[in-house]
N, C-alpha and C positions, 0 to 999 in steps of 0.2 A: 627600443626592443631589446630585451635581454638575450644574450647569445644562446642560452639553452633552450630557446624557443624554436631552434633550427635543427633539432635532432632528425635523423633519417627515420627513426621510429621512436615513439614516446610510449614505453610500456614498462612498468616497474618489474613485471615477472621476467621479461627478457633481460632487463638490467641486472636483476639478481643472478640470472644464469651467467651473464658475462662476469659479474663480480666473483662468483664462486670459482669460475675458471681462472681468473686473474689472481685471486688470493690463494688458491690451492688449499693446503693444509691449514692456512691461517684464516680461512673463511669461518665466520661464526654467525649464529642466529641473530645476534645483536647487530652485526653489519647489515644483514638482510632487512632488519626492522628499520634501521636508519635509512636505507635506500627506499623502502616502501613508503615511509612517511615523507621523505624528501620529495618523492615524485607526486605527491598529492597537490603540489603547487610549484610551478616553475621558479618562483622567487626563493624557494628553499635551497635550490641548487647553486653551488658556488661557480663563479666564472673561472674557467681553467685555460684561458688563452685561445679561444676559437673565434675571436672577433672578426677575423678576415675570412672565415669559412662561410660559404653559402648554405651548405648542409654539414651538420656535425655527425660523424659516424658514432652511434651510441656506444658501440663496443670500445672504440678508441677513448671516448670520454670516460667510460666507467673504469677502464684500465688506469687512467690517470687518477681518477677519483679514489680507487682502491689503494693506490700507492700513497696518496695523501693521507688516507685513513690509517694505514698501517704505520706510516712514519709517525703519526701522532700517537698511536697506541704503543708502538715499540720505543717511543721516545719519552714515555712517562717517567716521572722522577724515580720510581722504585727500581728501574732497570737501566736507565740511561747513564752515559758518561758525559759529564759536563764538558763544554768546550772553552778554550781560552778565548776571551773577547778579542776581536780584531779592531776594536775602536780605541783610538788614542785620545787621551784627554787634551783639551785645548790648553796650551801653555800659558795663556793669558789668565787662567783661573788662579794659578799660583801667584802671578804677579799681583793680581787684585787682592788676594788674601794677605800677602806680605806687605802690600802697600797700606792696607787697612789695619793690620796687626803687625807692626814692624818687629816685634819680639819673637815672632814665629820663625824659627830657623828653616833653612832649606831642607834639612832632614825631616823636620816635623811637617813641612808643607808637602813633601813627597808621601809621607805616611797618610796625611789627610786625603791626598789625591788618590792614593791606592785604596784606602778605606771606602772612599766615596764610590769608586768603581765597583768594588766588591758588593757594597750594599745595593747598588743599582741592579746587579746581577741577581742578588738574593730577592729583591722585590719582584723581579720577573718570574723567579722560581716559585714564589708563593701562589701565583695564579695557577700554575701547573699542578702544584700539590693539592690545591683546593679541588681542581677538576678530578684528580685521581681519587681523592678522599670520597667525593660524592659518587664517583663511578662505582666504587666498592659498596658504599652504603645504600645507594638507591637501586641497585640491580635487583634486589629482592622485591621491589615495588614496581618492577616492570620498566624503569627508566633505563634508556640506553644512551651512553655517551657518544656524541658526534665527534669522535677523535679527529684531530687534524683540520678542524674547522670545515668538516664536510657537509655542514648545513649552514647556510648563510645566516649569521646573527643568531644562531641557536646552538646551545651546548648540550642539551639533553632532550630526548624525545620519548614518547610512548607509542605503542602500536595503535592506540586510539586517536593519534594525531596531536596529542598534547605536546606543547613546546615550552621550554624554559631557557632563558639566557641567564648565565651566572657571571657575576662580576665580583672581584675581591673587594672593591671599594666603590663608594658612590660617585666618586670623581672620575671613574673610568668607564661610565655607562656610555653606550652607543645609541644614537638617536634611532637607528634602524630597529632596535628592540621593540619599539612601540608600534611597529607595523602589524597589520592584521592580515592573515592569510587564510584563505578559504573558510572565512567565518570564525577562525580561531585565533585569538590574540596570543602573542608570545608573551608568556608570563616572565617577569624579570625579578631578580633578587640580587642584592649585594650583601656581602658579609659584614662590612664595617662602615661606620661614619667617619669620613676623613677629617672632619672639623671638630670631633669630640672624642677625646681619649677613651679607650676601653669601652666603646659603644658598638655592640654587635646585634645582628638581627636574625639569629638562628630560629627564634620563635616563628618568624614569618615563613621561613623555609619549611619548618616542620608542619605548619598548617597547610602549606601549599602541596606537600607531598604525603600528607596524612601520616606523619611520624611525630615522635616526642623525644627521640634520643640524640638528635643532631645538635651538638653543643660546641662552644668554643674550646672547652677543655678537651673534649674528645678529638677535635681537629688538631689541637696542639700535640696531643699524645701521638696521633697518627704521623704528624710532621716529624717529631723526635725519633719515632721508631723507624721511619723511612730513611732519614738522614743517617741513623746509626747503622742500618743494614746496608745502605748504599751511599757512603760519604762522597763517592766520586761523582754523584749527580750534580755537585757544586764544585766547579773548578776553582782551586785556590793555588796560586803560583807558589812553587817551592820556596822562593825567596821573599814571599810576602811577610811583612813585619809581624803580622798576627801569628805566624807559625813560630815565632821566636818567643812568644809570651810563655 
Protein backbone atom coordinates (compact mmCIF):
# COMPACT_ATOMS: atom_id res chain seq x y z
CA UNK A 1 0.00 0.00 0.00
CA UNK A 2 1.47 3.35 -1.03
CA UNK A 3 1.99 5.78 1.83
CA UNK A 4 -0.11 8.50 0.18
CA UNK A 5 -3.25 6.39 0.69
CA UNK A 6 -3.09 7.43 4.35
CA UNK A 7 -3.96 11.14 4.14
CA UNK A 8 -6.19 12.54 6.87
CA UNK A 9 -8.19 14.11 4.06
CA UNK A 10 -7.97 13.43 0.34
CA UNK A 11 -9.21 16.53 -1.48
CA UNK A 12 -7.38 18.36 -4.27
CA UNK A 13 -9.16 21.65 -3.53
CA UNK A 14 -7.96 21.59 0.07
CA UNK A 15 -4.51 20.56 -1.17
CA UNK A 16 -4.41 23.59 -3.46
CA UNK A 17 -5.41 25.83 -0.56
CA UNK A 18 -2.51 24.45 1.48
CA UNK A 19 -0.14 24.82 -1.49
CA UNK A 20 -1.09 28.46 -2.02
CA UNK A 21 -0.41 29.17 1.65
CA UNK A 22 2.93 27.33 1.61
CA UNK A 23 4.16 28.88 -1.66
CA UNK A 24 2.96 32.41 -0.98
CA UNK A 25 3.94 34.76 -3.80
CA UNK A 26 5.54 31.84 -5.65
CA UNK A 27 2.23 30.05 -6.10
CA UNK A 28 1.11 29.76 -9.74
CA UNK A 29 -1.85 28.36 -11.62
CA UNK A 30 0.55 25.79 -13.12
CA UNK A 31 1.33 24.49 -9.64
CA UNK A 32 -2.37 24.20 -8.96
CA UNK A 33 -2.91 22.27 -12.17
CA UNK A 34 -0.16 19.78 -11.29
CA UNK A 35 -1.74 19.21 -7.87
CA UNK A 36 -5.21 18.77 -9.35
CA UNK A 37 -3.99 16.23 -11.90
CA UNK A 38 -1.79 14.44 -9.38
CA UNK A 39 -4.73 13.93 -7.03
CA UNK A 40 -6.70 12.10 -9.72
CA UNK A 41 -4.73 8.95 -8.85
CA UNK A 42 -2.74 8.13 -5.71
CA UNK A 43 0.04 6.63 -7.83
CA UNK A 44 0.77 10.08 -9.24
CA UNK A 45 1.88 11.38 -5.86
CA UNK A 46 5.55 11.04 -4.86
CA UNK A 47 6.60 9.31 -1.67
CA UNK A 48 7.88 11.96 0.73
CA UNK A 49 8.95 9.96 3.74
CA UNK A 50 5.78 9.15 5.67
CA UNK A 51 6.08 5.37 5.64
CA UNK A 52 5.95 5.13 9.45
CA UNK A 53 2.89 7.36 9.78
CA UNK A 54 -0.52 5.78 10.39
CA UNK A 55 -2.17 8.96 9.12
CA UNK A 56 -0.47 11.59 6.96
CA UNK A 57 -1.47 15.22 7.64
CA UNK A 58 -2.31 16.54 4.18
CA UNK A 59 -1.13 20.05 5.04
CA UNK A 60 2.29 18.78 6.14
CA UNK A 61 2.61 16.63 3.00
CA UNK A 62 1.66 19.50 0.69
CA UNK A 63 4.14 21.81 2.41
CA UNK A 64 6.90 19.31 1.60
CA UNK A 65 5.51 18.85 -1.90
CA UNK A 66 5.60 22.61 -2.55
CA UNK A 67 9.18 22.80 -1.33
CA UNK A 68 10.13 20.02 -3.75
CA UNK A 69 8.32 21.74 -6.63
CA UNK A 70 9.91 25.15 -5.98
CA UNK A 71 13.39 23.68 -5.59
CA UNK A 72 12.96 22.13 -9.03
CA UNK A 73 11.58 25.31 -10.58
CA UNK A 74 14.11 27.64 -8.95
CA UNK A 75 16.91 25.21 -9.80
CA UNK A 76 16.26 25.24 -13.56
CA UNK A 77 19.39 25.83 -15.67
CA UNK A 78 18.55 29.39 -16.71
CA UNK A 79 18.71 30.67 -13.12
CA UNK A 80 20.66 28.23 -11.00
CA UNK A 81 24.30 28.19 -9.93
CA UNK A 82 26.01 24.87 -10.54
CA UNK A 83 27.67 23.16 -7.61
CA UNK A 84 31.05 21.51 -7.41
CA UNK A 85 30.77 17.74 -7.50
CA UNK A 86 31.50 16.04 -4.17
CA UNK A 87 32.29 12.75 -5.90
CA UNK A 88 35.93 11.70 -6.24
CA UNK A 89 37.06 9.52 -9.11
CA UNK A 90 38.24 6.02 -8.28
CA UNK A 91 42.11 6.15 -8.49
CA UNK A 92 42.15 2.70 -10.06
CA UNK A 93 40.79 4.25 -13.26
CA UNK A 94 44.05 6.08 -13.98
CA UNK A 95 46.02 2.94 -13.15
CA UNK A 96 44.00 0.96 -15.68
CA UNK A 97 44.37 3.71 -18.29
CA UNK A 98 48.14 3.94 -17.91
CA UNK A 99 48.54 0.18 -17.76
CA UNK A 100 46.71 -0.17 -21.05
CA UNK A 101 48.34 2.92 -22.61
CA UNK A 102 51.83 3.21 -21.04
CA UNK A 103 52.65 6.34 -23.06
CA UNK A 104 49.93 8.31 -21.29
CA UNK A 105 51.65 10.60 -18.79
CA UNK A 106 50.34 11.30 -15.32
CA UNK A 107 49.43 14.84 -16.39
CA UNK A 108 47.46 13.53 -19.36
CA UNK A 109 45.75 10.92 -17.19
CA UNK A 110 44.72 13.68 -14.77
CA UNK A 111 43.30 15.70 -17.67
CA UNK A 112 41.34 12.71 -18.94
CA UNK A 113 40.01 12.10 -15.44
CA UNK A 114 38.97 15.73 -15.02
CA UNK A 115 37.43 15.85 -18.48
CA UNK A 116 35.44 12.70 -17.82
CA UNK A 117 34.05 14.15 -14.59
CA UNK A 118 33.05 17.36 -16.36
CA UNK A 119 31.35 15.48 -19.19
CA UNK A 120 29.35 13.43 -16.70
CA UNK A 121 28.14 16.66 -15.11
CA UNK A 122 27.20 18.02 -18.53
CA UNK A 123 25.27 14.85 -19.38
CA UNK A 124 23.18 15.36 -16.25
CA UNK A 125 22.64 19.00 -17.20
CA UNK A 126 21.24 18.07 -20.63
CA UNK A 127 18.16 16.49 -19.08
CA UNK A 128 17.46 19.62 -17.06
CA UNK A 129 17.92 21.83 -20.12
CA UNK A 130 15.51 19.64 -22.09
CA UNK A 131 12.92 19.91 -19.31
CA UNK A 132 13.21 23.70 -19.21
CA UNK A 133 13.11 24.02 -23.00
CA UNK A 134 9.88 22.03 -23.13
CA UNK A 135 8.38 23.90 -20.18
CA UNK A 136 8.78 27.12 -22.17
CA UNK A 137 7.55 25.71 -25.47
CA UNK A 138 4.62 23.61 -24.24
CA UNK A 139 3.12 26.13 -21.83
CA UNK A 140 1.00 27.68 -24.59
CA UNK A 141 -0.47 24.24 -25.30
CA UNK A 142 -1.63 23.87 -21.71
CA UNK A 143 1.15 21.53 -20.57
CA UNK A 144 2.52 22.13 -17.08
CA UNK A 145 5.94 20.97 -15.95
CA UNK A 146 5.95 18.80 -12.84
CA UNK A 147 9.01 20.53 -11.43
CA UNK A 148 11.07 18.68 -8.86
CA UNK A 149 9.62 15.26 -9.77
CA UNK A 150 6.38 16.21 -8.02
CA UNK A 151 4.45 13.62 -10.02
CA UNK A 152 5.74 10.09 -9.93
CA UNK A 153 7.23 9.09 -13.32
CA UNK A 154 5.57 12.08 -15.02
CA UNK A 155 7.29 15.23 -16.31
CA UNK A 156 4.40 17.13 -17.92
CA UNK A 157 0.66 17.10 -17.41
CA UNK A 158 -2.46 18.89 -18.66
CA UNK A 159 -5.63 19.86 -16.85
CA UNK A 160 -7.49 17.16 -18.76
CA UNK A 161 -5.32 14.51 -17.11
CA UNK A 162 -2.91 13.88 -19.99
CA UNK A 163 0.53 12.71 -18.81
CA UNK A 164 3.91 12.63 -20.52
CA UNK A 165 7.26 11.30 -19.36
CA UNK A 166 10.26 12.88 -21.08
CA UNK A 167 13.68 11.26 -21.36
CA UNK A 168 16.78 12.55 -23.06
CA UNK A 169 17.85 9.15 -24.37
CA UNK A 170 16.23 5.79 -25.05
CA UNK A 171 18.61 4.06 -22.64
CA UNK A 172 17.42 6.14 -19.70
CA UNK A 173 13.76 5.08 -19.81
CA UNK A 174 12.03 4.01 -16.64
CA UNK A 175 9.75 0.98 -16.62
CA UNK A 176 7.25 2.89 -14.47
CA UNK A 177 6.45 5.08 -17.48
CA UNK A 178 4.41 2.23 -18.97
CA UNK A 179 1.92 2.19 -16.12
CA UNK A 180 -1.68 3.16 -16.71
CA UNK A 181 -3.42 5.44 -14.24
CA UNK A 182 -7.13 6.09 -14.05
CA UNK A 183 -7.55 4.78 -17.58
CA UNK A 184 -4.91 7.18 -18.94
CA UNK A 185 -1.58 5.88 -20.17
CA UNK A 186 1.53 7.86 -19.45
CA UNK A 187 2.78 8.77 -22.90
CA UNK A 188 6.54 8.59 -23.18
CA UNK A 189 9.06 10.23 -25.46
CA UNK A 190 12.83 10.28 -25.67
CA UNK A 191 14.89 12.79 -27.58
CA UNK A 192 17.64 10.62 -29.06
CA UNK A 193 18.65 7.11 -30.02
CA UNK A 194 21.68 6.11 -27.98
CA UNK A 195 22.95 3.50 -30.45
CA UNK A 196 22.65 5.61 -33.60
CA UNK A 197 24.51 8.88 -34.07
CA UNK A 198 22.51 12.05 -34.77
CA UNK A 199 19.15 10.28 -34.55
CA UNK A 200 16.43 12.31 -32.87
CA UNK A 201 12.69 11.90 -32.45
CA UNK A 202 11.21 15.39 -32.38
CA UNK A 203 8.57 14.48 -34.96
CA UNK A 204 7.07 12.05 -32.48
CA UNK A 205 6.82 14.69 -29.78
CA UNK A 206 5.37 17.23 -32.22
CA UNK A 207 2.62 14.76 -33.10
CA UNK A 208 2.02 14.01 -29.44
CA UNK A 209 1.52 17.67 -28.44
CA UNK A 210 0.06 18.92 -31.74
CA UNK A 211 2.98 21.10 -32.78
CA UNK A 212 5.41 21.30 -35.69
CA UNK A 213 8.18 23.59 -34.45
CA UNK A 214 9.98 21.45 -31.86
CA UNK A 215 13.31 20.54 -33.46
CA UNK A 216 16.85 19.57 -32.52
CA UNK A 217 18.16 22.82 -34.00
CA UNK A 218 15.75 24.87 -31.89
CA UNK A 219 16.69 22.94 -28.75
CA UNK A 220 20.39 23.47 -29.43
CA UNK A 221 19.78 27.19 -29.87
CA UNK A 222 17.97 27.26 -26.54
CA UNK A 223 20.89 25.44 -24.89
CA UNK A 224 23.47 27.85 -26.30
CA UNK A 225 21.43 30.89 -25.31
CA UNK A 226 20.86 29.55 -21.80
CA UNK A 227 24.54 28.79 -21.19
CA UNK A 228 25.53 32.17 -22.61
CA UNK A 229 23.12 34.02 -20.31
CA UNK A 230 23.91 31.89 -17.27
CA UNK A 231 27.31 30.19 -17.66
CA UNK A 232 27.38 29.54 -13.92
CA UNK A 233 24.73 26.84 -14.27
CA UNK A 234 27.65 24.53 -15.10
CA UNK A 235 30.37 24.50 -12.48
CA UNK A 236 33.89 24.37 -13.97
CA UNK A 237 36.77 24.49 -11.51
CA UNK A 238 38.99 27.53 -11.92
CA UNK A 239 42.06 25.30 -12.23
CA UNK A 240 40.45 22.94 -14.77
CA UNK A 241 42.76 22.35 -17.74
CA UNK A 242 40.06 23.41 -20.20
CA UNK A 243 40.11 26.91 -18.71
CA UNK A 244 43.67 27.22 -19.97
CA UNK A 245 42.82 26.48 -23.59
